[in-house]
TIPA-709759 format. One record per residue (C-alpha): x, y, z; residue number from 1; residue in three letters. Coordinates in steps of 0.2 Angstrom, whole numbers, plus 2048, in hexadecimal, padded with zeros to 3 digits. Example, Ala and Ser with C-alpha at 12.3 -4.5 7.8 and 13.67 -1.06 7.14 Angstrom:
R   c1   c2   c3  pos  code
R  83E  7EA  827    1   ALA
R  844  7FB  824    2   SER
***
This chain:
R   c1   c2   c3  pos  code
R  791  838  79B    1   MET
R  79A  829  795    2   PRO
R  795  817  79D    3   HIS
R  7A5  80E  7A3    4   TYR
R  7A4  7FB  7A8    5   HIS
R  7B2  7F8  7B5    6   VAL
R  7B8  7E5  7B6    7   ILE
R  7BE  7DE  7C6    8   GLY
R  7B6  7EB  7D1    9   SER
R  7B7  7E1  7E0   10   ALA
R  7C9  7E4  7E0   11   GLY
R  7D0  7F5  7E9   12   ALA
R  7D8  7FB  7D9   13   GLY
R  7CA  7F8  7CD   14   MET
R  7BD  7FE  7DA   15   SER
R  7C7  80E  7DC   16   ALA
R  7C5  811  7C9   17   ILE
R  7B3  80F  7CB   18   ALA
R  7B1  81B  7DA   19   HIS
R  7BA  828  7CF   20   ILE
R  7B1  826  7BF   21   LEU
R  7A1  828  7CA   22   LEU
R  7A8  837  7D3   23   ASP
R  7AB  83F  7C1   24   GLN
R  799  83C  7BC   25   GLY
R  79A  82D  7B1   26   HIS
R  78D  81F  7B1   27   GLN
R  796  80F  7B8   28   VAL
R  793  7FD  7B8   29   SER
R  79F  7EF  7BE   30   GLY
R  7A1  7DD  7C1   31   CYS
R  7AC  7D0  7CB   32   ASP
R  7AB  7BE  7CF   33   GLN
R  7A3  7C2  7E0   34   GLN
R  79C  7D1  7EA   35   ALA
R  7A4  7D8  7F9   36   ASN
R  7A5  7E8  802   37   ALA
R  7AD  7F2  7F4   38   LEU
R  7A0  7ED  7E7   39   THR
R  792  7F0  7F4   40   ARG
R  798  802  7F6   41   GLU
R  799  805  7E3   42   LEU
R  787  7FF  7E2   43   ALA
R  781  80B  7F0   44   GLU
R  789  819  7E6   45   ARG
R  77F  814  7D7   46   GLY
R  78B  808  7CD   47   ALA
R  782  7F9  7C5   48   THR
R  78C  7E9  7CC   49   MET
R  78B  7D8  7C4   50   TYR
R  791  7C8  7CB   51   ILE
R  79C  7BE  7BF   52   GLY
R  7A2  7C2  7AE   53   HIS
R  796  7C3  79E   54   ALA
R  795  7CC  78D   55   ALA
R  784  7D2  791   56   GLU
R  78B  7DE  79F   57   HIS
R  792  7E8  790   58   LEU
R  781  7EE  78B   59   ALA
R  781  801  788   60   GLY
R  793  802  78E   61   VAL
R  79E  80F  786   62   ASP
R  7AF  80A  78D   63   ALA
R  7B6  7FB  798   64   VAL
R  7C2  7FE  7A6   65   ALA
R  7CD  7EF  7AB   66   THR
R  7DD  7EB  7B3   67   SER
R  7EC  7E4  7AA   68   SER
R  7EB  7D3  7B2   69   ALA
R  7DB  7CE  7A9   70   LEU
R  7DD  7C0  79C   71   ARG
R  7DA  7C3  78A   72   ALA
R  7CD  7B6  789   73   GLU
R  7C3  7BE  796   74   HIS
R  7B1  7BD  790   75   PRO
R  7AE  7D0  792   76   GLU
R  7BD  7D5  78A   77   LEU
R  7BA  7CB  77C   78   LEU
R  7A8  7D2  77A   79   ALA
R  7AF  7E4  77C   80   ALA
R  7BB  7E0  76D   81   ARG
R  7AC  7D9  762   82   GLU
R  7A2  7E8  766   83   LEU
R  7B0  7F5  763   84   GLY
R  7AE  7FC  775   85   ILE
R  7BF  804  77B   86   PRO
R  7C8  7FA  789   87   VAL
R  7D2  805  795   88   LEU
R  7DF  7FE  7A1   89   LYS
R  7E1  806  7B2   90   ARG
R  7F2  80E  7AE   91   ALA
R  7EA  816  79F   92   GLU
R  7DD  81F  7A9   93   LEU
R  7E9  824  7B6   94   TRP
R  7F4  82B  7A8   95   ARG
R  7E4  835  7A2   96   GLU
R  7E0  83C  7B3   97   TRP
R  7F3  840  7B6   98   SER
R  7F4  849  7A5   99   LEU
R  7E6  856  7AA  100   HIS
R  7E7  857  7BC  101   THR
R  7F6  85C  7C8  102   PRO
R  7FC  84C  7CE  103   THR
R  805  846  7DD  104   LEU
R  80B  833  7DB  105   ALA
R  812  829  7E9  106   ILE
R  81E  81B  7E4  107   ALA
R  828  80F  7ED  108   GLY
R  82A  7FC  7F1  109   THR
R  824  800  803  110   HIS
R  81C  80E  80C  111   GLY
R  811  816  7FD  112   LYS
R  800  811  803  113   THR
R  802  819  814  114   THR
R  80C  828  80C  115   THR
R  7FE  82A  7FF  116   THR
R  7F1  82A  80D  117   ALA
R  7FA  837  816  118   MET
R  7FA  842  807  119   CYS
R  7E8  840  804  120   ALA
R  7E4  844  816  121   VAL
R  7EF  853  817  122   ILE
R  7E7  85B  806  123   LEU
R  7D6  856  80C  124   SER
R  7D8  85D  81E  125   GLN
R  7DE  86E  816  126   LEU
R  7D0  870  80A  127   GLY
R  7D8  86C  7FA  128   LEU
R  7CA  860  7F5  129   ASP
R  7D7  853  7EE  130   PRO
R  7D4  845  7E2  131   ALA
R  7DD  835  7E8  132   TYR
R  7DE  823  7E8  133   ILE
R  7E4  81A  7F7  134   VAL
R  7E2  807  7F3  135   PRO
R  7E4  801  806  136   ALA
R  7D6  7F5  804  137   GLY
R  7CB  7FD  810  138   GLY
R  7C6  80F  818  139   PRO
R  7D3  81B  81C  140   VAL
R  7CE  826  82B  141   PRO
R  7CD  838  827  142   GLY
R  7C7  834  814  143   LEU
R  7B6  832  80D  144   ASP
R  7BB  823  803  145   ARG
R  7CB  81B  7FE  146   PHE
R  7C9  823  7ED  147   ALA
R  7C0  833  7E7  148   ARG
R  7C1  840  7DA  149   TRP
R  7C2  853  7DF  150   GLY
R  7C8  864  7D9  151   SER
R  7D9  864  7E0  152   GLY
R  7E8  859  7DE  153   PRO
R  7E7  847  7D8  154   PHE
R  7F1  83D  7E5  155   VAL
R  7F4  82A  7E0  156   ILE
R  7FE  81C  7E5  157   GLU
R  80A  817  7D7  158   ALA
R  80A  804  7D7  159   ASP
R  81A  7FD  7D1  160   GLU
R  811  7EB  7CD  161   TYR
R  810  7E8  7BA  162   ASP
R  81A  7FA  7B8  163   ARG
R  809  802  7BB  164   LEU
R  812  812  7C1  165   LEU
R  818  816  7B0  166   LEU
R  807  81A  7AA  167   GLY
R  808  82A  7B5  168   LEU
R  80F  83C  7B0  169   LEU
R  80F  844  7C1  170   PRO
R  814  855  7C6  171   GLN
R  81A  84F  7D6  172   VAL
R  820  83E  7DC  173   ALA
R  825  836  7ED  174   ILE
R  831  827  7EB  175   MET
R  831  81F  7FC  176   THR
R  83C  810  7F9  177   SER
R  842  805  7EB  178   VAL
R  845  7F3  7EF  179   ASP
R  844  7E3  7E6  180   TRP
R  832  7DC  7E7  181   ASP
R  825  7D4  7DA  182   HIS
R  833  7C8  7D4  183   VAL
R  827  7C1  7C7  184   ASP
R  826  7D2  7BF  185   ILE
R  838  7D8  7C2  186   TYR
R  845  7CB  7C1  187   PRO
R  853  7D4  7C9  188   THR
R  855  7E3  7D4  189   ARG
R  85C  7EE  7C6  190   GLY
R  84C  7EB  7BD  191   ASP
R  842  7F3  7CA  192   VAL
R  84F  801  7CC  193   GLU
R  84D  805  7B9  194   GLN
R  83B  805  7BA  195   THR
R  83B  812  7C8  196   PHE
R  848  81D  7BE  197   ALA
R  83C  81D  7AF  198   GLN
R  82F  823  7BA  199   PHE
R  839  830  7C2  200   ALA
R  83D  837  7B0  201   ARG
R  82B  838  7AE  202   GLN
R  828  845  7BC  203   VAL
R  825  857  7B6  204   ARG
R  828  860  7C7  205   GLY
R  831  859  7D7  206   ALA
R  836  847  7DC  207   VAL
R  835  846  7EF  208   ILE
R  842  838  7F2  209   ALA
R  846  82E  802  210   CYS
R  858  832  806  211   ALA
R  858  822  812  212   ASP
R  855  815  805  213   ASP
R  865  80E  7FB  214   PRO
R  859  809  7ED  215   GLY
R  853  81A  7EB  216   VAL
R  864  820  7EB  217   GLU
R  868  814  7DC  218   ARG
R  85A  81A  7D3  219   VAL
R  860  82C  7D4  220   ARG
R  870  827  7CC  221   THR
R  867  81F  7BE  222   LEU
R  85C  82F  7BB  223   ALA
R  868  83D  7C0  224   PRO
R  862  84A  7B4  225   THR
R  84F  84E  7B4  226   LEU
R  842  85B  7B0  227   GLU
R  83E  857  7C2  228   ALA
R  846  85F  7D1  229   ASP
R  84C  852  7DE  230   TRP
R  849  856  7F0  231   GLN
R  84F  849  7FE  232   LEU
R  846  845  80E  233   TYR
R  849  839  81D  234   GLY
R  854  838  82B  235   PHE
R  865  838  820  236   ALA
R  871  847  822  237   SER
R  86E  84C  810  238   ASP
R  85C  84C  811  239   ALA
R  855  85F  80E  240   THR
R  845  85A  817  241   TRP
R  84D  851  826  242   ARG
R  844  848  834  243   ALA
R  84C  843  845  244   GLY
R  849  840  858  245   ASP
R  83C  832  855  246   VAL
R  834  82D  866  247   ARG
R  824  827  86E  248   ILE
R  81C  832  87B  249   GLU
R  80A  831  881  250   ASP
R  805  826  873  251   GLY
R  80B  831  866  252   TRP
R  81A  82E  85A  253   THR
R  823  83F  85C  254   ARG
R  832  846  851  255   PHE
R  83B  855  84B  256   SER
R  83A  85C  839  257   LEU
R  846  868  830  258   ARG
R  840  870  820  259   THR
R  84B  876  812  260   PRO
R  849  888  817  261   ASP
R  850  884  828  262   GLY
R  83F  882  832  263   GLN
R  841  877  841  264   ALA
R  830  870  845  265   LEU
R  829  863  851  266   ASP
R  81C  855  84B  267   GLY
R  812  847  852  268   ARG
R  809  839  84A  269   LEU
R  7FC  82D  851  270   ARG
R  804  81E  846  271   VAL
R  814  816  84D  272   PRO
R  825  813  846  273   GLY
R  834  81C  83F  274   SER
R  82E  816  82E  275   HIS
R  81E  821  830  276   ASN
R  828  830  835  277   VAL
R  831  82D  824  278   GLN
R  820  82C  81B  279   ASN
R  81B  83C  823  280   ALA
R  82A  845  81E  281   THR
R  829  840  80D  282   GLY
R  815  845  80C  283   ALA
R  819  856  814  284   ILE
R  827  859  807  285   ALA
R  81B  855  7F8  286   ALA
R  80D  85F  7FF  287   VAL
R  817  86D  800  288   ALA
R  819  86D  7EE  289   GLN
R  806  871  7ED  290   PHE
R  808  880  7F9  291   GLY
R  804  877  80A  292   ILE
R  810  87E  817  293   THR
R  819  870  821  294   PRO
R  811  877  831  295   ALA
R  801  875  82A  296   ALA
R  804  864  823  297   ALA
R  80B  85F  835  298   LEU
R  7FB  865  83D  299   GLN
R  7F0  85B  830  300   ALA
R  7FA  84B  833  301   LEU
R  7F5  84B  845  302   GLU
R  7E5  845  83F  303   GLU
R  7EC  836  835  304   PHE
R  7E7  826  83C  305   ARG
R  7EF  81A  82F  306   GLY
R  7E7  810  821  307   ALA
R  7E0  7FF  821  308   ALA
R  7EC  7F1  822  309   ARG
R  7FA  7FC  827  310   ARG
R  7FE  7F9  83A  311   PHE
R  7EB  7F9  83C  312   GLU
R  7E5  7F6  84E  313   TRP
R  7D8  7E8  84D  314   LYS
R  7D3  7E8  85F  315   GLY
R  7D8  7E1  870  316   GLU
R  7D0  7D1  878  317   ALA
R  7D5  7C8  887  318   GLY
R  7E4  7D3  88A  319   GLY
R  7EB  7D0  878  320   VAL
R  7ED  7DE  86C  321   THR
R  7EB  7DA  859  322   VAL
R  7F3  7E3  84C  323   ILE
R  7F2  7E0  839  324   ASP
R  7FE  7E6  82B  325   ASP
R  800  7E3  819  326   TYR
R  813  7E0  81B  327   ALA
R  817  7D2  80F  328   HIS
R  82A  7D6  80A  329   ASN
R  839  7D7  815  330   PRO
R  83B  7EA  817  331   ALA
R  829  7EC  81B  332   LYS
R  829  7DE  828  333   VAL
R  839  7E6  830  334   ARG
R  831  7F7  831  335   ALA
R  820  7F1  839  336   VAL
R  829  7E6  845  337   LEU
R  834  7F5  84A  338   HIS
R  825  801  84C  339   ALA
R  81D  7F3  857  340   ALA
R  82C  7F2  862  341   ARG
R  82C  805  864  342   MET
R  81A  805  867  343   ARG
R  819  7F7  873  344   TYR
R  82A  7F6  87A  345   PRO
R  826  7EA  88A  346   ASP
R  81A  7DE  882  347   ARG
R  81C  7CE  878  348   ARG
R  81B  7CF  866  349   LEU
R  812  7C0  85F  350   VAL
R  814  7C0  84C  351   VAL
R  809  7B6  840  352   TYR
R  810  7B8  82E  353   PHE
R  808  7B2  81E  354   GLN
R  814  7B2  810  355   PRO
R  80D  7B9  7FF  356   HIS
R  812  7B0  7F0  357   THR
R  820  7A1  7EE  358   PHE
R  82A  7AC  7E2  359   SER
R  82C  7BA  7EF  360   ARG
R  831  7AE  7FD  361   THR
R  83E  7A5  7F2  362   ALA
R  846  7B5  7EB  363   ALA
R  847  7BE  7FB  364   LEU
R  84A  7B1  807  365   ILE
R  85B  7B8  80D  366   ASP
R  852  7C8  811  367   ASP
R  844  7C0  819  368   PHE
R  84F  7B6  824  369   SER
R  855  7C6  82D  370   ALA
R  844  7D0  82E  371   SER
R  83C  7C9  83D  372   PHE
R  848  7CD  84B  373   GLY
R  83C  7D8  855  374   ASP
R  830  7CA  857  375   ALA
R  82F  7BF  867  376   ASP
R  825  7B1  85F  377   LEU
R  823  7AD  84C  378   LEU
R  817  7A2  843  379   LEU
R  818  7A1  830  380   ILE
R  808  79C  827  381   GLY
R  806  793  817  382   ASP
R  80B  79D  809  383   ILE
R  7FE  7A8  800  384   TYR
R  7FF  7A3  7EE  385   PRO
R  7F7  7B0  7E6  386   SER
R  7F8  7AD  7D3  387   ARG
R  806  7A0  7D6  388   GLU
R  805  78D  7D7  389   ARG
R  810  784  7E5  390   ALA
R  814  777  7D8  391   ALA
R  81F  783  7CF  392   ASP
R  829  787  7DE  393   PHE
R  82E  776  7E6  394   PRO
R  835  778  7F8  395   GLY
R  82F  789  7FA  396   ILE
R  823  78A  809  397   ASP
R  821  78F  81B  398   ALA
R  82D  782  821  399   VAL
R  83A  788  815  400   PHE
R  838  79B  81B  401   LEU
R  838  796  82D  402   ALA
R  848  78D  82C  403   GLN
R  850  79C  825  404   HIS
R  84A  7A9  832  405   VAL
R  859  7AD  83D  406   GLN
R  84E  7B3  84C  407   ARG
R  843  7B1  855  408   PRO
R  841  79E  853  409   ALA
R  833  79C  846  410   ALA
R  827  78D  844  411   ARG
R  81B  78A  835  412   PRO
R  809  78A  83A  413   SER
R  7FF  784  82B  414   GLY
R  7EF  78B  824  415   ASP
R  7E5  799  82C  416   LEU
R  7DA  78E  838  417   ARG
R  7EA  784  83D  418   GLN
R  7F3  795  840  419   SER
R  7E5  79B  84A  420   ALA
R  7E4  78C  854  421   ASN
R  7F6  78C  859  422   GLU
R  7F6  79E  85D  423   LEU
R  7E7  79C  869  424   ALA
R  7F2  790  873  425   SER
R  801  79C  873  426   LEU
R  7FA  7AE  876  427   LEU
R  7F9  7B4  888  428   ARG
R  7F3  7C4  890  429   GLU
R  7FF  7D3  88C  430   GLY
R  803  7CC  87A  431   ASP
R  803  7D5  86B  432   VAL
R  7FE  7CB  85B  433   LEU
R  803  7D2  84B  434   LEU
R  7FC  7CA  83B  435   THR
R  808  7CE  82C  436   LEU
R  805  7CB  819  437   GLY
R  7FC  7D1  80A  438   ALA
R  7F0  7C2  809  439   GLY
R  7E1  7BD  814  440   ASP
R  7EC  7B9  824  441   GLY
R  7E4  7C7  82C  442   TYR
R  7D5  7BC  830  443   GLN
R  7E0  7B3  83D  444   VAL
R  7E0  7C3  847  445   GLY
R  7CD  7C6  845  446   GLU
R  7CB  7B3  84C  447   TRP
R  7D6  7B6  85B  448   MET
R  7CC  7C5  860  449   LEU
R  7BB  7BC  85E  450   GLU
R  7C2  7AC  868  451   GLU
R  7C9  7B7  876  452   ARG
R  7B8  7C1  877  453   ARG
R  7AE  7B2  87A  454   THR
***
């Protein structure tokens, strides 16, 4: 079998590629700047892992797999070109796999990771042996790993960043939401919508679209005639897969579901929030395209316990419950805080938010200003820069965001340690602490648990 070398295998996206190549029987090596749990797991499975990047890593390699983010002057890319070794981007591998395997792709500005995990859990629970990539950055309860290859349908999160989703040719797609995000890639909201419309045109079977999302509705007008069949899901009156009557009972999120053929069913989830009922409804509609009955899907979803960094219960200490979520854009923040308010109606919600990128904070400031209303106390940490530089965005910082938040009163809290110190003086028994953001702010919650346990 060919020998693939995976560059950037300490990241969730490329480590997923490495896992699937191993499952397919290929010889795999990989490298990154440092080792972590993801690289160690690959090594335990038989991959050869290198720290750092060097041309020598390509000895005996037949193909190189990489992300589109890698610079052209990367030493291993330069060596691959000199040696005539094919270089395959992640999207090219996705496309190849989706061409030859019935594929379910889950796209959307928010909700896609949880919905992808739900679909993979349903198909796994019901014995369809799916292939899947759920890049949650950690384990998904009910799944062997966050990425694997199987004999059944291929379930994949279709990331809109850098237009990666356009590399897929799925049989079925879910479109959870279309909002303006990744403003460094999409200068306008219209650019995002055009990309999703192009994605819809590439679907060969059914597009399962959220009827509650105005961005999805605009995409439908941009791609009105498709080979694919549009099916609507959600709470809206025109949804053919219609959910309703969401409530919390005995720790479960309960809801009703009406199917296109008129079945009236009751469902329950271990994960909170109307947005997760929405996600579950989309997942049920999608797996139905592969022969799974709604009743069977609902039963399988009772075992779904969430995905890493998606309303993840981190622990409880000293009477304080800590929840972490990847939420980093306004719609995600609103949904998570609404779910927390439903789950903990009588407890004080203390939020630590680490904004992610200066460009997003600046472009979406009006939406962010109204996103924290369900919180009782809000601390805003320093902006996580990712690939950006603060010098390129003068005046865009935590103070800027705190000044724009309508409610609750927000305060900038500095770096991770400064934020943790301030939280330590504010938290009291009975509080729920939510750490939100796509960076490393989750560490603040972990430190709070450690401190309150000692």
